[in-house]
C-alpha positions in Angstrom: -5.9 21.7 -6.6 -2.1 22.3 -6.6 0.1 20.1 -4.5 3.1 21.5 -2.7 4.3 18.1 -1.5 3.6 14.4 -1.9 1.8 14.6 1.5 -0.9 16.6 -0.2 -1.7 13.7 -2.5 -4.8 11.7 -1.5 -3.2 8.5 -2.8 -0.2 9.1 -0.5 -2.5 9.8 2.5 -4.5 6.6 1.9 -1.3 4.6 1.4 0.1 5.9 4.6 -3.1 5.0 6.4 -2.9 1.5 5.0 0.7 1.1 6.3 -0.3 2.3 9.8 -3.4 0.1 9.9 -1.3 -2.9 8.7 1.2 -2.4 11.6 -1.6 -2.2 14.1 -3.3 -5.3 12.7 -0.2 -7.5 12.4 0.6 -6.9 16.1 -2.0 -9.6 16.7 -0.4 -12.2 14.3 1.2 -15.3 15.8 4.9 -14.9 16.9 5.9 -17.6 14.5 4.9 -15.2 11.7 7.3 -12.5 12.9 9.6 -13.1 9.9 6.9 -14.4 7.6 3.6 -12.8 6.8 3.9 -10.1 9.5 7.2 -8.9 8.0 6.1 -9.3 4.4 2.8 -7.4 4.9 4.5 -4.6 6.8 7.3 -4.2 4.3 5.1 -4.0 1.2 2.6 -1.7 3.0 5.4 0.7 3.8 6.7 0.3 0.2 3.6 1.9 -1.2 3.7 5.4 0.4 7.5 5.3 0.3 7.6 4.8 -3.5 4.9 7.5 -4.0 7.0 9.9 -1.9 10.3 9.1 -3.6 8.9 9.2 -7.1 7.3 12.6 -6.4 10.8 14.0 -5.7 12.2 12.7 -9.0 11.5 13.7 -12.6 8.3 12.8 -14.4 9.6 9.6 -16.1 11.0 8.2 -12.9 7.9 9.3 -11.0 5.7 7.1 -13.3 8.1 4.2 -12.6 7.9 4.6 -8.9 4.1 4.8 -9.1 4.2 1.5 -11.0 6.4 0.0 -8.3 3.9 1.1 -5.7 1.0 -0.3 -7.8 2.9 -3.7 -7.9 3.3 -3.6 -4.1 -0.5 -3.2 -3.8 -0.9 -6.5 -5.7 1.7 -8.1 -3.4 -0.1 -6.7 -0.4 -3.5 -8.0 -1.6 -2.0 -11.5 -2.0 -0.5 -11.6 1.4 -3.6 -10.1 3.0 -5.8 -12.8 1.4 -3.4 -15.6 2.6 -3.5 -14.1 6.1 -7.3 -14.0 6.0 -7.6 -17.5 4.6 -5.5 -19.1 7.3 -7.5 -17.3 10.0 -5.1 -14.5 11.2 -7.7 -11.8 10.4 -11.2 -11.0 11.6 -13.6 -10.5 8.7 -14.1 -6.8 9.4 -10.4 -6.2 9.7 -9.8 -8.0 6.4 -12.5 -6.0 4.7 -11.2 -2.7 6.0 -7.6 -3.4 4.8 -8.7 -4.9 1.5 -11.0 -1.9 0.7 -8.2 0.5 1.5 -5.7 -1.4 -0.6 -8.2 -1.4 -3.5 -8.8 2.3 -3.2 -5.0 3.0 -3.2 -4.6 0.7 -6.3 -7.3 2.5 -8.2 -5.9 5.9 -7.4 -2.4 4.8 -8.4 -3.7 3.2 -11.7 -5.5 6.4 -12.5 -2.4 8.5 -11.8 -0.2 6.3 -13.9 -2.7 6.3 -16.9 -3.1 10.1 -16.6 0.7 10.7 -16.5 1.4 8.4 -19.4 -0.9 10.4 -21.8 
């Protein structure tokens, strides 16, 4: 299937969904985390689809680099999500939903990077 825009990419769609879900979920975080975990989770969740989109508009070499940045942001997100869960800011189902979505995005990004590097 040919893509006409980055918005056609499943990885972008899933990453965008992750960012939206993260914003909704972190609304329930304590006020004292406004500039801590809330901000960090939101920033790195937004970074993932943003880097996919920006890289798509650049040349192949730069695109791979932007996908790698997005992939790194997934690891950052996973760490912050785990911390949020471990200190009790997330319900188990919410954690599992976000964790699974992040894992899916990571796997898609990894596959894209490997495929483009060949």
